[in-house]
C-alpha positions in Angstrom: 24.0 -5.2 15.2 22.3 -6.9 18.0 20.0 -4.4 18.8 18.5 -4.6 15.1 18.3 -8.3 15.6 16.1 -8.1 18.8 14.0 -5.6 17.2 13.7 -7.9 14.0 12.9 -10.8 15.9 10.2 -9.1 18.0 8.5 -7.9 14.7 8.7 -11.3 13.0 7.0 -12.7 16.4 4.4 -9.9 16.6 3.4 -10.6 12.8 3.1 -14.2 13.4 1.0 -13.9 16.4 -1.5 -11.3 14.4 -1.5 -13.3 11.2 -0.8 -10.1 9.4 -0.9 -11.6 5.8 -4.2 -13.4 6.5 -5.9 -10.6 8.5 -4.8 -7.5 6.6 -7.0 -7.5 3.6 -9.9 -7.6 6.1 -8.6 -4.7 8.1 -9.0 -2.7 5.0 -12.2 -3.9 4.0 -13.7 -3.8 7.3 -12.5 -0.4 8.2 -13.3 1.1 5.1 -17.0 0.7 6.0 -16.8 1.3 9.5 -14.9 4.5 9.2 -17.4 5.6 6.5 -20.3 4.9 8.8 -18.5 6.9 11.8 -18.0 9.9 9.4 -21.7 9.8 8.4 -22.9 10.0 11.9 -20.5 12.6 12.7 -19.0 10.4 15.4 -15.4 11.4 15.2 -14.3 14.9 16.2 -12.2 16.9 13.9 -8.5 16.7 14.7 -5.1 17.6 13.0 -5.4 14.7 10.9 -8.8 15.7 9.5 -6.9 18.5 7.3 -5.4 17.1 4.1 -2.5 19.5 4.6 -1.1 17.5 7.8 2.4 16.8 7.4 2.1 12.8 7.0 -0.3 13.4 4.2 1.6 15.9 2.4 5.2 14.5 2.7 4.2 10.8 2.9 0.9 9.7 1.6 1.0 12.0 -1.3 4.1 10.4 -2.3 3.4 6.9 -1.0 4.2 4.9 -3.9 7.6 6.4 -3.8 8.4 5.7 -0.3 7.2 2.2 -0.6 9.4 1.2 -3.8 12.5 3.3 -2.1 12.2 0.9 0.7 11.1 -2.2 -0.7 13.4 -2.3 -3.8 16.6 -2.6 -2.1 14.9 -5.3 0.5 13.8 -7.6 -2.2 17.3 -7.5 -3.9 18.8 -8.3 -0.4 16.4 -10.9 0.8 15.8 -12.8 -2.5 19.8 -12.8 -3.0 20.2 -14.7 0.4 18.1 -17.6 -1.2 19.6 -17.4 -4.6 22.4 -15.2 -6.3 21.2 -16.3 -9.7 20.8 -13.1 -11.8 17.6 -14.5 -13.6 15.9 -15.2 -10.5 16.6 -11.9 -9.0 15.6 -10.2 -12.3 12.4 -12.1 -12.4 11.5 -11.3 -8.5 12.5 -7.5 -9.2 9.7 -7.7 -11.7 7.0 -7.8 -9.1 7.8 -4.2 -8.7 7.4 -3.5 -12.2 3.9 -5.2 -12.1 3.1 -3.6 -9.1 3.9 0.0 -10.5 2.1 -0.9 -13.7 -0.7 -1.7 -11.3 -0.7 1.6 -9.5 -0.3 3.5 -12.8 -3.3 1.9 -14.7 -5.4 2.3 -11.3 -4.7 6.0 -10.5 -5.0 7.0 -14.1 -8.3 5.4 -14.5 -9.5 7.1 -11.3 -8.6 10.5 -12.8 -10.6 9.5 -15.9 -13.4 8.8 -14.2 -13.6 12.0 -12.0 -13.0 14.0 -15.4 -15.7 12.4 -17.6 -18.2 12.4 -14.6 -17.8 15.8 -13.2 -18.6 19.4 -14.0 -17.0 22.8 -13.1 -18.7 24.7 -10.4 -18.2 28.5 -9.3 -17.6 27.3 -5.6 -17.6 24.1 -3.4 -21.1 24.8 -2.7 -22.1 23.2 -6.2 -24.7 25.6 -6.7 -23.7 27.3 -10.1 -22.1 25.6 -13.0 -19.7 27.0 -15.2 -19.6 25.7 -18.6 -16.9 27.4 -20.2 -14.3 24.8 -18.4 -15.5 21.4 -19.5 -12.2 19.8 -18.0 -10.9 19.2 -14.4 -7.7 20.7 -15.4 -9.0 24.0 -17.0 -11.5 24.2 -14.3 -8.9 24.3 -11.5 -6.5 26.1 -13.2 -9.2 29.0 -13.3 -9.6 28.6 -9.4 -12.9 26.9 -9.7 -14.1 23.8 -8.2 -14.4 20.7 -10.1 -16.9 17.8 -8.8 -17.1 14.4 -10.4 -17.0 10.6 -8.8 -13.7 10.8 -6.8 -12.7 7.4 -6.3 -10.5 7.4 -3.1 -7.0 7.1 -4.4 -5.7 7.2 -0.7 -7.9 4.1 0.2 -6.2 2.2 -3.0 -2.8 3.2 -2.7 -2.6 2.6 1.0 -4.4 -0.7 0.8 -2.1 -1.9 -2.5 1.2 -0.7 -0.5 0.7 -2.2 2.7 -0.4 -5.5 1.4 2.6 -5.5 -1.3 5.1 -4.8 1.6 3.3 -7.7 3.6 3.9 -10.0 1.1 7.5 -9.4 0.0 8.9 -9.0 3.5 7.2 -12.3 4.8 10.4 -14.2 3.9 12.0 -12.5 7.0 11.1 -15.2 9.5 13.4 -17.7 7.6 16.0 -15.1 6.9 16.8 -14.9 10.3 19.0 -18.1 10.3 20.2 -17.4 6.5 23.9 -17.2 6.1 24.4 -13.4 5.5 27.6 -11.0 6.0 27.4 -8.5 9.2 26.7 -5.9 6.9 24.0 -7.4 4.7 22.1 -8.6 8.0 22.3 -5.1 9.2 21.1 -3.5 6.3 18.2 -6.0 5.9 17.2 -5.7 9.3 17.1 -1.8 9.0 15.2 -2.2 5.9 12.7 -4.5 7.4 12.2 -2.3 10.6 11.6 0.7 8.1 9.2 -1.1 6.0 7.2 -2.3 9.0 7.0 1.2 10.2 5.8 2.7 7.2 3.2 0.0 6.8 2.1 1.1 10.5 1.9 4.6 9.0 -0.3 3.5 5.8 -2.8 1.9 8.1 -2.9 5.0 10.5 -3.7 7.2 7.5 -6.1 4.8 6.0 -7.9 4.9 9.3 -7.7 8.8 9.0 -9.1 8.6 5.3 -12.0 6.4 6.3 -13.2 8.6 9.0 -12.4 12.1 7.6 -12.6 12.1 3.8 -14.7 10.8 0.7 -18.1 9.0 0.5 -18.5 5.4 1.0 -18.7 4.5 -2.3 -15.4 6.1 -3.0 -13.5 4.7 -0.3 -14.9 1.1 -0.7 -14.2 1.1 -4.6 -10.8 2.3 -3.9 -10.0 -0.3 -1.1 -11.5 -3.0 -3.6 -9.3 -2.1 -6.5 -6.3 -2.1 -4.0 -7.3 -5.7 -2.7 -7.9 -6.8 -6.3 -4.7 -5.5 -7.5 -3.0 -7.6 -4.5 -5.2 -10.8 -5.1 -5.0 -11.2 -8.8 -0.8 -11.2 -8.5 -0.1 -12.6 -5.2 -3.2 -15.1 -4.8 -3.3 -16.0 -8.6 -0.9 -14.9 -11.0 2.4 -15.4 -9.0 1.5 -19.0 -8.4 1.8 -19.7 -12.0 5.3 -20.4 -13.6 5.1 -17.5 -16.1 5.1 -14.7 -13.6 7.7 -13.1 -11.1 6.5 -15.5 -8.7 6.3 -15.5 -4.9 8.7 -14.4 -2.2 10.8 -17.5 -1.6 10.5 -19.0 1.7 13.2 -21.4 3.4 11.4 -24.2 5.2 12.8 -24.9 8.8 14.1 -28.5 10.0 10.7 -29.1 11.8 8.7 -28.0 8.3 11.0 -30.3 6.3 10.1 -33.5 8.7 6.6 -32.7 8.6 6.7 -32.5 4.7 
């Protein structure tokens, strides 16, 4: 559809002007600190998004990894098949999602473990009276009590990591605009690209809300750094090596080939 092509071209141009892939890591790092300062100084008024029960948090952020995989999986298959339909190539590139899922699982389980071993069970959120009858977080909360431990921000981690993953895997779209795609594949790819940009915008907004409303500075900063580290070790280090899923393929334009 012509309308989809126009929107895709606009998004590609906007991302190029913003230098999204280069600036996005700094966005998360800076606003993790700035948002925490604003929270500590109580400069941001309470709003709908200061409640963890807001619709975006309940139906999107809490299952953010599912949304990311749901949209990114078909996009990777379609976009990479326009460069090569070799089965081994597509399978290798699809492994990037398996690697990303492993990073997500290890980090989130580690966060849960840290909170469990550093915490204690309290009678209420005031943290005045400890209940020693419940030595684990699960048992404590099952009893309707309050568990308090070192709570690394899983939201900061997953929103950072998901947005960076999407930014990397959608980067070939600039060269896909001139690729030989069927009308159906072109439209499907365009719609997925638009959806991925919208979900990234949502992740950025919810990251800002997390920064100014929830957790302590060290909790958010550590979660953000884990997301940045997971992205850096894969897309800026390991994926540059031969034995890896590899980076998303880029098709050179005529001007780039001439300069090369």
